[in-house]
DORO-182532 format. One record per residue: residue in three letters; x, y, z of N, C-alpha, C in turn. Coordinates in steps of 0.1 Angstrom, whole numbers, plus 2048, in hexadecimal, padded with zeros to 3 digits. Layout:
REM DORO-182532
alaXYZXYZXYZ/...
//
This chain:
REM DORO-182532
met9577BCAB095D7B2AB69557A6AB1/lys95D79BAAD95778FAA9951788AB5/pro946781AB594077AAC194A76EAC7/asn951769ABE95975DAC2967762AC6/thr96B76EAC7979772ACA979775ADB/pro98376EAE1984770AEF98677EAF3/val981782AFF984790B03992793B06/tyr998789B0D9A578AB119AF78DB07/leu9AD786AFB9B5788AEF9B5795AEA/his9A779EAEA9A77ABAE59AF7B4AEE/leu9AD7B0AFC9B67BAB069C47B8B04/leu9C87ACB009D77A9AFE9DB7B1AF2/leu9D57B1AE79D67B9ADB9D77C6ADD/gly9CD7CBAE49CD7DAAE89D97DFAF0/asn9DD7D7AFA9E87D9B019F57DBAF9/leu9F77D1AF0A037D2AE8A037DCADF/leu9F57E1ADA9F57EBAD19F97F9AD8/phe9F37FBAE49F7806AECA04807AEF/leuA0C7FCAF3A197FCAF6A217FEAEB/alaA1F7FAADEA257FEAD2A2580CAD0/cysA19812AD1A1681FACFA1F829AD8/cysA20824AE6A2782CAF0A3782CAEC/ileA3B820AE8A4A81EAE4A4D828AD8/glyA43828AD1A45831AC3A44840AC7/cysA3E844AD2A3D852AD5A49857ADE/glnA4F84CAE2A5C852AECA66859AE4/proA6B865AEAA7486DAE3A81864ADF/lysA85867AD3A9185FACEA9E864AD6/valAA685AADCAB285EAE3ABC861AD7/proAC486DAD9ACE870ACDAD9864ACE/gluADD861AC0AE9858AC2AF6862AC2/argAFE85BACAB0C862ACDB1585FAC0/lysB18869ABAB20866AAEB30869AAE/valB33870ABAB42872ABCB45870ACA/thrB5186CACCB5886AAD9B5C877ADF/hisB62881AD7B6888CADBB62897AD3/alaB5F8A2ADAB5A8AEAD3B638B9AD8/ileB698C0ACEB718CBAD1B6D8D8ACB/leuB6A8E3AD3B678EFACFB718F8AD0/ileB75900AC4B8190AAC4B7A918AC1/glyB7A920ACCB7392FAC9B7D938AC8/leuB7D93EABDB88949ABDB80956ABC/aspB8595FAC6B7E96CAC7B81976ABC/alaB7697CAB7B76984AABB7A97FA9E/pheB78971A9FB7A969A92B6D969A89/glyB6E975A81B62977A78B64971A6B/serB58971A64B5996AA55B63972A4E/argB6497EA4EB6D988A46B7C983A48/glyB7E982A56B8D97FA5BB90972A57/pheB88968A57B8B95AA52B8E95BA44/glnB87961A3BB88961A2DB95967A29/lysB98970A30BA497AA2ABAF976A31/alaBB396FA3CBBD96BA44BC295DA3D/gluBCF95CA3BBD594EA39BD3944A41/thrBCA93CA3EBC7931A47BC7922A40/proBD091EA3BBD1911A34BCC905A3D/tyrBCD906A49BCA8F9A50BBB8F9A51/metBB5905A54BA7903A56BA1902A47/asnBA7908A3CBA3905A30BA18F6A2D/glnBAB8EFA31BAB8E0A31BA18DBA38/leuB9D8DFA44B928D9A4BB858DBA43/valB848E9A3EB778EBA36B778E3A29/alaB818DFA22B818D8A16B7C8C9A19/gluB818C4A27B7F8B6A2BB748B6A33/glyB6D8C2A37B618C2A40B568CBA3C/alaB538D3A44B478DCA42B498EBA47/ileB418F4A41B42901A45B34907A43/alaB2F90FA4DB26919A4BB2C928A4C/proB3192CA40B3A938A3FB34945A43/pheB27946A45B21953A47B17952A52/alaB1A949A5BB1194AA68B10956A6E/argB07957A77B05965A7EB06965A8D/alaB0D96EA91B0E96FAA3B00975AA4/valB00978AB3AF397DAB9AF798CABC/leuAEC994ABEAED9A1AC2AED9A3AD0/proAF59AAAD6AFF9B3ACFB0B9AAACD/thrB139AFAC2B1F9A7ABEB2C9AAAC7/asnB289A6AD4B329A6ADFB36999AE5/serB3F997AEDB4498AAF0B3B982AF9/serB35989B04B2D980B0EB2097BB09/proB19982B02B0C97CAFBB0F972AF2/asnB19973AEAB1D968ADFB2395CAE3/trpB2D95DAEDB31951AF4B2594AAFC/thrB1D951B01B1394BB0AB0A943AFE/serB0694BAF4AFF944AE9B04938AE4/metB1193AAE2B1892EADBB18921AE3/leuB17921AF1B17916AFAB0A913AFF/thrB0091BAFCAF2919B01AE8916AF6/glyAEB918AEBAE0917ADFAD6920AE1/alaAD792CAE9ACB935AEAAD0942AE6/aspAC694CAE6AC9959AE0AC9962AEF/proACE96EAF0ACF975AFAAC1977B01/leuAB6976AF8AA8977AFEAA696BB08/glnAAC961B03AAA953B0DAB4953B18/hisAC1953B14ACA953B20ACD95FB27/glyAC996AB23AC9978B2BAD797FB2C/valAE2979B25AEE980B26AED98CB1B/tyrAEB997B1EAE99A3B13AF49A9B0E/aspAFF9ABB17B0C9B2B10B169AEB1B/asnB229B5B18B2E9B1B20B2D9B6B2F/alaB239BFB32B209C4B3EB199B9B48/trpB139B0B41B0D9A6B49B1499FB54/gluB0E99CB5FB15996B6AB0898DB70/leuB0B983B75B02978B7DAF9980B85/aspAFF989B8EAF8991B98AF299FB92/lysAF39A0B85AED9B0B7FAE59A8B72/glnADB9A1B73AD599CB68ACA9A4B65/argAC79A9B59ABB9B3B56AB09ACB53/trpAB099FB4FAA4995B4EAA9987B51/proAA2980B56AA6972B59AA6968B4E/proAAE95FB4DAAE954B43AA194CB43/valA9C94AB38A91941B37A91933B3E/leuA9E92EB3EAA1922B46AAC926B4E/thrAAC920B5AAB7923B63ABD916B6A/thrACB917B6CAD090CB74ACF912B82/aspAD690AB8CAD490DB9AADD91AB9C/serAE691EB94AED92BB95AE7936B90/glyADD936B89AD593FB82AD9942B74/argAE2939B6DAE593AB60ADD931B57/tyrADB934B4AAD692CB41ADE920B3E/proAD9913B3FAE1907B3CAE9908B30/serAF6905B31AFE903B24B008F5B22/leuB098F3B17B0E8E5B13B148DFB1E/pheB1B8E6B27B228DFB33B168D7B3C/asnB098DFB3DAFF8DAB47AF98CFB3E/trpAF68D0B31AEF8C4B2BAF78B8B29/metB058B8B29B0D8ADB2AB0E8A6B36/hisB0D8AEB41B0F8ABB4FB028A2B53/gluAF68A7B4FAE98A1B51AE8893B49/glnAED894B3CAEA888B34AF587EB32/leuAFF884B32B0C87CB34B1587FB40/proB0F878B4DB1587EB59B2387AB5B/aspB28871B53B3786EB54B40874B4B/alaB3B87DB42B43885B38B4C88EB3F/asnB5888DB38B63896B3CB638A3B34/metB608AEB3AB5E8BAB33B6B8C4B38/glnB708CBB2FB7A8D5B31B798E0B2A/leuB7E8EBB30B7D8FAB2CB8C901B2C/pheB92905B21B9E90CB22B9C91AB1C/tyrB9E925B24B9A931B1FBA393CB21/gluBA3947B18BAB951B19BA495CB1D/trpB98960B18B9196DB1BB8B96CB2A/glyB8E976B31B8B974B41B7C975B44/glyB74979B3CB6697BB3EB5D96DB3C/leuB65963B36B5E958B2FB5894FB3B/alaB5F94BB44B5B940B4EB4F944B56/argB4B952B57B40956B5EB31952B57/leuB33950B4BB2894DB43B21940B44/tyrB29937B49B23928B4AB24922B58/aspB1C918B5CB1E90FB65B29905B63/leuB34906B6AB428FEB67B458F4B72/aspB3C8F3B7BB3D8E9B86B408DAB82/alaB3B8D6B78B3B8C8B73B478C8B69/alaB4D8D1B64B5A8D1B5CB658CCB64/lysB6C8C3B5FB788BCB65B838C6B67/argB878CEB5AB908D7B5BB8B8E5B57/valB8F8F0B5EB8C8FCB59B99904B5C/tyrB9F909B50BAB910B50BAD91DB4A/lysBB0928B52BB1935B4DBBF937B47/glyBC293AB3BBD093CB37BD594AB36/serBE394BB35BE8959B35BE995FB26/serBE8956B1DBE895BB0FBE294FB07/glyBE0954AFABD894CAF1BE393EAF0/aspBED940AEEBF7934AEBBF692AAF7/aspBF7930B04BF8928B10BEA920B0F/valBDE926B0CBD1920B0DBD1914B05/pheBD6917AF9BD690CAEEBDF902AF1/serBEA903AF5BF38F9AF8BEF8F0B04/lysBEA8F7B0FBE58EFB19BD98E6B17/alaBCF8EEB0FBC58E4B0ABC98D9B01/valBD38D9AFABD68CEAF2BDD8C4AFB/glnBE48C8B04BEC8BFB0DBE18B7B15/alaBD78BEB1ABCD8B9B21BC58AEB1A/pheBC38B1B0DBBA8A8B05BC189BB04/pheBCD89CB01BD488EAFEBD6887B0D/gluBD688EB17BD7889B24BCB881B29/gluBC0888B27BB2884B2CBA987FB22/lysBAA884B15BA187FB0BB92885B0F/proB91891B13B82895B17B78893B0C/aspB6B891B11B60892B08B5E89DB01/pheB608A8B09B5D8B6B02B688BEB07/leuB6F8C6AFDB7A8D0B01B768DDAF9/pheB768E8B00B738F5AFCB7F8FEAFD/ileB84902AF1B9090AAF4B8D91AAEE/aspB8F923AF8B8B933AF5B98939AF1/ileB9A93FAE7BA5949AE3BA0956AE2/aspBA7961AE9BA296EAEABAC977AE2/gluBB8970ADDBC297AAD9BBE981ACC/ileBB697BAC3BB397FAB7BAB98DAB8/aspBA398DAC2B9A999AC5BA39A4ACA/hisBAE9A2ACFBB79ACAD4BBD9B4AC7/pheBC19ACABEBC69B3AB2BBD9BAAA8/glyBB19B4AAABA59BDAA3BA39C9AAA/hisBA39CBAB7BA29D7ABEBAE9E0ABC/glnBBA9DAABEBC69E2ABEBC99E6AB0/aspBC89DEAA5BCD9E1A96BC29E3A8D/glyBB69DFA90BAB9DEA88BA79D0A83/hisB9A9CEA7FB969C1A7AB999BEA69/aspBA19C7A65BA59C6A56BB39C7A56/serBBB9C5A61BC99C8A62BD29BBA5F/argBDE9BCA5DBE79B2A5CBE89AAA69/alaBEA9B3A74BEB9ABA80BE09A3A85/tyrBD39A7A82BC79A0A84BC7993A7B/pheBCB994A6DBCA987A66BD797FA6A/asnBE1985A6EBEE97BA72BE9973A7E/serBE3979A87BDC973A94BD5967A91/ileBCA968A88BC395DA83BCB953A7C/serBD6956A74BDE94CA6FBE5945A79/hisBEA94AA84BF2945A8EBEA939A94/tyrBDD93DA98BD4932A9EBCF929A94/aspBD192CA87BCD921A7CBD9917A7C/serBE691CA80BF2912A7EBEF909A8C/leuBEA90EA98BEA907AA3BDE8FDAA1/ileBD4900A9CBC88F7A99BCE8ECA8F/glyBD58EFA84BDA8E5A7CBE38DBA84/aspBEC8E1A8CBF48D6A94BED8CEA9C/pheBE28D2AA3BD88CAAADBD28BFAA3/valBCD8C4A99BC68B9A90BD08AEA8D/glnBDB8B3A89BE58A9A83BE889FA8F/lysBEA8A3A9BBED89CAA7BE1892AA8/leuBD6896AA7BC988FAA9BC9885A9E/gluBCC887A91BCD87EA87BD8872A8B/aspBE2877A8FBEE86EA91BEB864A9C/alaBE4869AA6BDF860AB1BD185AAB0/glyBCD859AA2BC2852A9EBB5856AA5/ileBB4862AABBA8866AB2B9F86EAAA/metBA4875A9FB9D87DA97B8F875A92/aspB92868A90B8685FA8AB7A85FA94/gluB7C863AA0B71864AABB6F871AB0/thrB7287BAAAB74889AAFB6B893AA4/leuB6489DAABB5F8A8AA3B668B3AA7/ileB6A8BDA9EB708CAAA1B668D3A9A/leuB648DEAA2B5A8E9A9FB638F5AA1/ileB668FEA98B6E90AA9AB64916A96/thrB64920A9EB5A92CA99B60937AA3/glyB59943AA2B5D950AA9B50955AB0/aspB5295FAB8B47964AC1B4096FAB9/hisB4A976AB1B44981AA8B50986A9F/glyB4C98EA96B57994A8DB5B9A2A92/glyB5E9ABA8AB629B9A8DB629C1A81/ileB629CFA84B639DAA7AB6C9E4A7F/glyB759E9A78B7D9F3A7DB869EDA88/lysB869F5A93B8D9F0A9FB829EBAAA/glyB759E8AA6B6B9E4AB0B619DBAAB/hisB599D7AB4B4D9CFAB1B429D2ABB/glyB369CBABAB2A9CFAC0B1F9D5ABA/glyB229D9AADB189DEAA5B0F9D3A9B/thrB0A9D8A91B019CEA8AB069CDA7B/serB129D1A77B169CEA6BB199C0A67/leuB199BAA5BB1C9ADA58B299AAA5C/aspB349B4A5BB429B1A5FB429ADA6E/gluB3A9B1A78B399AFA83B309A1A88/leuB269A0A7FB1C995A82B20989A7B/gluB27988A71B2B979A6CB36974A71/ileB34967A72B3E95DA78B3E950A70/proB4B949A6EB4A93EA67B47932A73/ileB41927A6EB4191BA77B46911A6E/ileB5390BA73B58900A6DB578F2A73/leuB558E8A6DB518DBA74B5A8D1A6B/tyrB638C8A73B6B8BFA6DB6B8B3A77/glyB6D8A7A73B6E89BA7AB62891A77/lysB61888A82B5887DA7EB4B881A7C/glyB4587BA70B3787CA6CB34889A64/ileB40891A64B3D89EA5AB4289AA4C/glnB3989EA44B3A89CA34B428A5A2F/proB4B8A1A27B568AAA21B518B3A17/glyB578BEA16B548CAA0DB458CFA0D/argB3E8CFA19B328D5A1AB328E4A1D/valB2C8EBA13B2B8FAA18B1C8FDA1B/ileB1A8FFA28B0A8FFA2EB0690CA2A/aspAFB90CA22AF791AA1DAE991EA24/lysAE5916A2CAD9919A35ADD924A3F/proAD392CA44AD7935A50ADC92DA5C/cysAE9931A60AED92AA6CAF2937A76/tyrAF1933A84AF293DA8FAFC939A99/glnAFF942AA0B0893FAADB03936AB5/tyrAF5937AB7AEF92DAC1AEC91FABB/aspAF291EAAFAF090FAA9AFD907AAC/valB0690DAB3B14905AB6B128FAABF/alaB0B8FEACBB0A8F4AD6AFF8E9AD2/proAF48ECACDAEC8E1AC6AF48D8ABE/thrAFC8DDAB5B048D5AABB0E8CCAB2/leuB138D1ABDB1C8C9AC4B158BEACD/alaB0B8C3AD2B018B9AD8AFC8AEAD0/tyrAF98B1AC4AF48A7AB9AFF89EAB7/alaB0B8A1AB6B16897AB5B1888FAC2/leuB17895ACCB1988FADAB0D885ADF/glyB03888AD7AF787EADAAEE884AE7/ileAEE891AE8AE7896AF3ADC8A0AED/thrAD48A4AF8AC78ADAF1AC88B9AFA/proAC98C5AF1AC78D2AF8ABA8D5AFE/proAB98DEB07AAB8E2B0CAA38E8B00/lysA958E6B01A8C8EBAF7A8A8FAAF7/alaA8F902B01A8E910B02A96916AF7/glyAA190FAF4AAB916AEAAA7917ADC/valAAE920AD6AAA921AC8AB291DABB/glyABE918AC2AC7911AB9AC5905AB3/argAC9900AA7AC78F3AA1AD58EEA9D/proAD68E1A9DAE28DAA98AE58DDA8A/ileAEE8E0A86AF18E0A77AF48D2A73/valAE88CBA6EAE88BDA6CAED8BBA5C/gluAED8C6A55AF18C5A46B008C2A47/alaB078C3A50B158C0A4FB188B1A51/pheB0E8ABA56B0E89DA59B08895A4E/aspB0089CA45AF8895A3CAFF893A2F/proB01885A2CB08881A1EB00885A13/serAF2888A12AEB88BA08AED89AA05/valAF28A2A0CAF48B1A09B008B1A00/proAFE8B79F3B0A8B69EAB168BF9F0/alaB238BB9EBB2E8C29EEB2F8CF9E4/aspB368D89EAB378E59E3B448EB9E6/serB488F79DEB548FE9E1B5290B9E7/pheB5B90E9F1B5B91C9F7B649259F3/alaB5F9309EEB6893A9E8B6A9459F2/proB779469F8B79952A02B7A95F9FA/metB7796AA00B7A9779FBB8997A9FA/proB8F9809F0B9C9829F0BA298C9FA/leuBAF98D9FCBB3998A03BBC9A29FB/ileBB99AE9FBBBF9B99F4BC99C19FE/pheBD59C19FABE09C6A03BE89D09FB/proBEC9DDA01BE69E1A0EBD89E3A0E/thrBD39E4A1ABC49E5A1DBC19F4A18/glyBB39F7A11BB0A04A0EBB3A0CA19/glyBB4A1AA14BB6A25A1FBBBA30A18/pheBBFA3AA1FBC4A48A1ABD4A47A18/pheBD8A4BA0DBE7A49A0ABEBA56A04/lysBF6A5CA0ABFBA69A07C05A679FD/glnC02A639F1C0AA5F9E6C03A5E9DA/aspC0AA609CDC02A5F9C1C00A519BA/thrC08A469BFC06A399B9C07A2F9C3/leuC02A249C2C00A199CBC01A0A9C3/leuC07A019C9C079F39C3C009E99CD/leuBF79E49C8BEC9DA9CFBF09CB9CB/gluBF09C39D5BF09B49D3BE29AF9D7/valBDE9A69CFBD299F9D4BD49909D4/lysBD19899DFBD097B9DFBC49749E6/serBC39689E3BB69609E9BBE9569F0/aspBB79519FCBBC947A04BB793A9FF/alaBAE9399F4BAC92D9EDBB79299E5/proBBC91F9E4BC491A9D9BBE9199CD/hisBC691E9C2BC291C9B4BB59269B2/alaBB292E9B9BA69389B7BAB9429AD/gluBA19469A4BA395099BB9E95E9A2/ileBA69679A0BA19759A6B9D97E99A/argB9198499CB8E98F993B8B99B99A/tyrB8E9A7994B8E9B499AB869BE991/thrB819C9997B7D9D698FB839E2995/leuB839ED98EB869FA994B7BA04992/aspB6FA0098EB65A0A98DB59A08996/glyB5CA019A1B50A009A8B459F49A7/thrB479EE99BB3E9E3998B449D699F/valB3B9CD9A1B419BF9A6B449B699C/proB509B199AB539A8990B4C99A993/thrB4C992987B47984989B5197B984/alaB4D96D984B5696497EB5A96796F/thrB5196E969B5597095AB5597F957/thrB57986961B5899695EB6399C967/glyB669A8965B719AE96CB809A9966/thrB899AE96CB989AB966B9D99F96F/valBA4995969BAA98A970BB6990976/tyrBB998F984BC499398BBD098A987/glnBDC990981BE698897CBF398D983/gluBF399B986BFF9A298BBFA9AC995/proC039B299DBFE9BE9A4BF99C999E/ileBEE9D09A2BE59DB99DBEE9E79A1/hisBF19F0996BF79FB998BEDA07997/leuBEAA0C9A2BE1A199A4BE7A269A2/lysBE2A2E999BE9A3B998BDFA4699B/argBD3A429A1BCCA4C9A7BC1A469B1/serBBAA4C9B8BB0A469C1BA6A3C9B9/gluBA4A309BFB9CA269B9B94A1D9C3/leuB89A199BDB80A109C6B83A039C0/valB8B9F99C7B8E9EC9C2B859E29C8/thrB7F9D99BFB769D09C3B7B9C49BC/alaB7D9B89C5B849AB9C0B7A99F9C6/ileB7A9959BFB759889C2B7D97C9C0/serB7C9719C8B829659C5B7995B9BF/valB7D9549B3B7294A9ADB7C93C9AF/valB739339B6B789259B7B6E91C9B3/asnB729149A9B6A90A9A3B5B90F99F/glyB5C91D999B51924994B4892A9A0/gluB4D9289ACB459309B8B4C93D9BA/gluB449489BBB499559BCB489589CB/serB549609CFB559639DEB4B9719DF/argB4A9739EBB449839ECB5098D9EA/proB4A9979E4B559A29E0B5D9A89EC/gluB689AA9E9B729B29F3B749BF9EB/ileB6E9CA9F3B6E9D89EEB789E19F5/glnB829E69F0B8B9F09F8B8C9FC9F0/glnB8CA089F7B8EA159F0B9AA1A9F3/tyrBA2A1E9E9BAFA249EBBAEA339E7/argBB3A3C9F0BB1A499EDBC1A4E9ED/leuBC5A549E1BD1A589DFBD2A669DD/thrBDAA6D9E3BDBA7C9E1BE9A819E6/thrBEEA8B9E0BFBA949E5BF6AA19E7/lysBE9AA49E5BE5AB39E7BE5AB79F5/proBE4AC29F7BE2AC8A05BD4AC5A0A/glyBD3AC2A17BC6ABFA1CBBBACBA1B/argBAFAC8A18BA5AD4A15B99AD2A20/valB9CAC8A2CB93AC7A35B98ACEA43/asnB8FAD6A49B94ADCA56B8FAD4A62/trpB98AD3A6AB94ACBA77B97AD1A84/gluB90ACFA8DB92AD4A9BB91AC9AA6/tyrB9AAC8AAEB9BABCAB7B9BAC2AC5/leuB92ABAACEB93ABDADDB92AB0AE3/gluB96AB1AF1B97AA4AF9B8BAA6B04/glyB85A9CB08B7CA9DB13B73A8FB13/thrB6BA8EB1FB64A82B1FB56A86B1C/pheB51A80B0FB45A83B0AB3CA78B09/serB2EA79B0AB24A6FB07B1CA73AFC/argB1DA7FAF7B17A84AECB21A8EAE3/valB1EA90AD5B27A98ACFB26AA6AD4/proB32AABADAB32ABAADEB2EAC4AD4/aspB2CAD1AD9B27ADCAD1B34AE4ACA/pheB40AE1AD0B4DAE5ACCB4DAF5AD1/glnB41AFDACFB43B0BAD2B46B0EAE1/glyB4FB16AE2B56B19AF1B5EB0EAF7/leuB61B03AF0B6AAF9AF7B78AFCAF2/valB80AF7AF9B90AFBAF6B94AF0AEF/leuB9AAF4AE2B9FAEAADABADAE7ADF/glnBB0ADAADBBBEAD6ADCBC7AD6AD0/alaBC0AD6AC6BC8AD8AB8BBFADAAAD/serBC4ADEAA1BBBAE1A96BC4AE0A8A/glyBBFADFA7EBC6ADCA71BBEADAA66/lysBC7AD4A5CBBFAD1A4FBC3AC1A4C/serBB8ABAA46BBBAADA43BB5AAAA35/serBB9A9FA2EBB5A9BA20BA6A96A21/gluBA2A90A2DB95A89A2EB8FA8AA3B/ileB81A88A3BB7BA88A49B7CA79A4F/serB87A78A56B8BA6BA5CB93A6DA69/leuB99A64A6EBA1A64A7BBAEA61A77/gluBB1A5DA6ABBFA58A68BC9A64A68/gluBC4A70A64BCFA7BA64BD0A83A71/ileBC5A80A7BBC4A8AA85BCBA84A93/proBD7A89A96BDDA86AA3BD2A86AAF/hisBD1A7AAB5BC6A7AABFBC9A6FAC9/argBC6A6FAD7BC8A66AE0BBEA5CADE/gluBC0A4FAE6BB8A44AE4BA9A45AE7/aspBA5A4DAF1B96A4DAF3B94A5DAF8/hisB86A60AFAB81A6CAFFB88A78AF7/pheB83A7AAEBB85A84AE4B7BA8AAD9/alaB7BA94AD2B72A97AC8B78A9EABD/valB72A9EAB2B78AA5AA6B6EAAAA9D/argB6EAB6A99B66ABDA91B6BABFA82/tyrB65ABCA78B6AABDA6AB61AC8A63/thrB68AD1A59B5FAD6A51B66AD9A43/alaB5EAD7A38B64AD7A2BB5AAD9A21/thrB5EADDA14B57AE0A09B56AD3A00/leuB4BACD9FFB48AC29F6B44AC79E8/valB4AAC19DEB44AC49D0B3FAB69CA/valB31AB89C6B2AAAE9BFB29AB09B1/proB2DAA69A8B2EAAA999B20AAC993/thrB16AA5996B08AA8990AFEAAA99A/gluAF3AAE995AE7AB099EAE0AA299F/glyADAA9F9AAAD4A929ADAD4A8D9BB/glnACFA829BDACEA7C9CBADCA769CF/tyrAE1A7B9DCAEEA759E0AEAA6F9EE/thrAEFA659F0AEEA5D9FFAF9A5FA05/pheAF9A64A12B05A64A1CB04A5AA26/tyrB0FA54A2BB11A48A33B18A4CA3D/leuB15A4DA4AB1FA52A54B21A46A5E/glnB2CA41A60B31A36A68B38A3AA73/serB35A38A80B3EA3CA8AB3DA33A97/aspB47A34A9EB4AA2EAABB53A37AB4/aspB4DA42ABAB3FA42AC0B36A4AAB9/glyB31A57ABFB27A5EAB7B2DA68AAC/serB24A6CAA4B26A74A99B1AA7BA94/leuB1CA87A8CB11A8FA86B17A94A78/leuB0FA94A6FB11A9AA62B08AA5A5F/tyrB0EAB0A5BB06ABDA57B0AABEA47/valAFEAC1A41B01AC5A31AFCAD3A2F/asnB05ADBA2BAFFAE9A2AAF6AEFA36/glyAFCAECA41AF7AF1A4EAECAE8A54/gluAE7ADEA4DADCAD7A51ADFAC9A57/leuADAAC5A63ADEAB7A69AD9AADA5E/valAE0AA5A59ADBA9BA4FADDA8DA56/ileAE6A8AA5EAE8A7EA66AEAA80A72/aspAE2A79A7CAE5A7AA8AAE9A6BA8F/asnAF7A68A92AFAA5CA94B03A5DAA1/aspAFCA66AACB01A68AB9B02A5EAC3/glyB08A61ACEB07A58AD8B14A4FAD9/serB15A49AE6B21A3FAE8B1BA32AE2/hisB23A2EAD8B1FA20AD1B29A19ACA/serB2AA0DAC7B32A07ABEB30A0BAAF/alaB39A06AA5B37A0BA98B28A09A94/thrB24A14A8FB17A15A8BB15A1EA7F/gluB0EA1AA77B0CA22A69AFEA28A68/lysAFBA33A64AEFA39A60AF0A41A54/serAE6A42A4BAE6A48A40ADBA51A3E/asnADCA5AA31AD1A64A2EAD3A68A21/thrAC7A67A19AC9A6DA0AAC3A7AA08/leuACCA83A00AC8A919FDAC8A929EF/gluABFA9D9EAAC0AA29DDACAAAE9DE/leuAD4AAE9D5ADEAB89D6AE1ABF9C8/valAE2ACA9C4AE5AD09BAAF4ACF9B7/alaAF9AD09AAB07ACD9A6B0FAD99AD/glyB1BAD69B3B24AE09B6B27ADE9C6/lysB29AEA9CDB2FAE99DBB24AE89E5/glnB28AE09EFB20ADB9FAB29ADCA07/gluB22AE5A11B2BAE6A1EB28ADBA28/leuB33AD3A2AB33AC7A33B38ACAA40/gluB32AC6A4AB37AC6A59B36AB8A60/valB3EAB3A65B3DAA5A6CB43AA9A7B/argB3BAA4A84B3FAA4A91B40A96A96/tyrB4AA93A9FB4BA86AA5B53A86AB0/pheB4FA7BAB9B56A7BAC6B5AA6AAC8/gluB65A68ACFB67A59AD3B67A5BAE2/aspB5EA4FAE6B5DA4FAF5B69A43AF9/ileB66A36AF9B70A2CAFCB6FA21AF2/alaB79A17AF4B7BA0BAEAB7DA0FADC/glyB76A0AAD1B7BA0CAC5B77A19AC0/gluB7DA1DAB4B7BA2AAB0B7AA29AA0/thrB6FA2FA99B6EA2FA8CB66A3BA88/leuB6AA41A7DB62A4DA76B66A4BA68/glnB5AA49A60B59A49A52B4CA4EA4B/leuB50A57A41B45A5EA3AB45A58A2D/pheB3AA50A26B38A4CA1BB2EA54A11/ileB30A53A07B25A599FBB23A519F0/serB18A529EAB15A4A9DFB08A549D6/glyB0AA549CAB00A5E9C2AFFA5A9B3/proAFCA639ACAFDA6199CB0BA5E997/glyB0DA52992B1AA4E98CB25A4D997/ileB21A4B9A4B2AA4B9B0B27A3F9B7/proB2EA349B7B2BA289C0B2FA2C9CE/argB28A259D7B2CA2A9E4B3BA289E8/glnB3EA329EEB4EA349F2B50A3E9FC/leuB5CA3DA03B5FA48A0BB60A55A04/valB5DA60A0DB5FA6DA07B6DA70A07/serB74A709FDB84A729FDB86A809F8/alaB94A829F8B98A909F5B94A959E8/aspB90A8C9DEB8DA8E9D1B80A969D1/pheB78A969DDB69A9C9DDB6CAAA9E2/pheB77AAD9E8B77ABA9EFB7FAC69E6/gluB78AD29E9B7FADC9E2B88AE49EC/
//
């Protein structure tokens, strides 16, 4: 200190410096970027379903907005944990909703943060605390949804009788009251996934139906001049495989997250890892509110960032009819992409085509034998993920023996001494040719497999529920127990020639799947078809 400097002046300067530092240390209050945020959640809307269904309106939103095409759901891939993660920004480890059996009065572990009701705080709670005058509304179809959140602060909570009813009532309410946050939950797509399969026409058509409703809603927002102050986020709670979900396959795990509206930069394809629990923080970022620090979700800020370069998204193509077993010698396939002007390339030898390899699709593919068809879409040089479908054609008599019985099982039964309901021969080890009831049955298959050359062969056994694979009398794969579609594998050294196969399977409840795959010398991974049996 200089001798002639007054003490009070130093105190004043010190106080001003302290005040400036304190102001700089204050947490930054987020800026509200949108007036309205609309979340549209489509049950079982997986990445695979979005790419293969006809969705011209959502495609337009992607072109003029942003997409994280392969975001991941949380485990287990069931509705309750994922709808909870979607609205809380938390993983099941934090929010405590472990599967569809969860109930508020039957918690296995408590949330790391709790509201007065005992739930983990969701976006509804964050908005009520930080924007106390906010109008929040929930319109939902799935009956289990409302139990997952505190909804006391929501102005409207409506449980609809159908997806169409929910959507129309939600749109009507939006234009009547202009809520700050509108959440629309649609369950119908999941119904078709369970009933017809997640690779079926009915499932794809259901996605297309809601695509048209979304397109109509967006057009009304545009016409009313409201889209300029609105953010729309569209996503799913999980995907599916076969007629079920709940497992760990990418078909079940991967979901699209589509963002469109105010502040979203056009043509952004987000390639960073994104997750189910990023949805609520992204909406919060747009609404100018802060999520609890206990969550693991992060806002997808790349969608708002003008410095992120635009890109093209190439959806995987749809091959129709879908692969399967056909009791015929020829089959005509059509391949199409949901991306306008996409080039489609395909192969029949198990290799994956690229933008410069494979055959350019120009007319329907005429199959005259069993084939493994692999196709991609190419959009502005960007290659889609490959779509792989196996077609098994035969008119030969079946060479697989099967025995069928009914009962309530939690493990694969021994079959010895049990009363059979039916038996016969089939072309493959699958459920397609076996007359069976919906749940509570078991099947045992025996067949002679012929491998062409000596070497290492890998078997993959996928089932919902339990299954066992025996090769030459030895247990090779144990995939037993009640579970969703789960795959296990094992590699064996086999000599050329005949191998005795036995597969045992049981179905408990819900989805049903049984598939046996093989790969080996000169054999890309494929279903064990009639061509392998003697």
